C-alpha positions, 0 to 999 in steps of 0.5 A: 600866396599868389595863385596862377593857372598852369597856362599863365605859368607856362606863358610867364614863368620867368616873370613869376619867378622874378617877382618872387620875394623871400617868404612869398609863394606861388601856387600853380593850379590846373582845373582849380586843383593845386599841382605845384608850389613855387617858393624862392630858394634862400640866398647862398651865404657868401663865404668870408675871404680867407686871411693868411696868418690867422693861426700864427702863434698857436703852435705852442710846442714842436718836438726838436726832431720834428724834421728828422727822417723816420727810422722806418724810412731810412732804407728808402732815403739811401 
């Protein structure tokens, strides 16, 4: 745990942030009292690319009239 004063944090905030490593933290103090704590955020996990066709063959049954129009909508089809 690193401790810096508020003035040091104001003058070199970018450097302080770039030096943070996972599990590290920086406490900012004013008048020898802690006022803030900087911790690095966890990295955002990368999503795997979607691959087409991974569900192929999983539909085991499809009704023979799957594509037939519904009886309730026949008046709209005319």
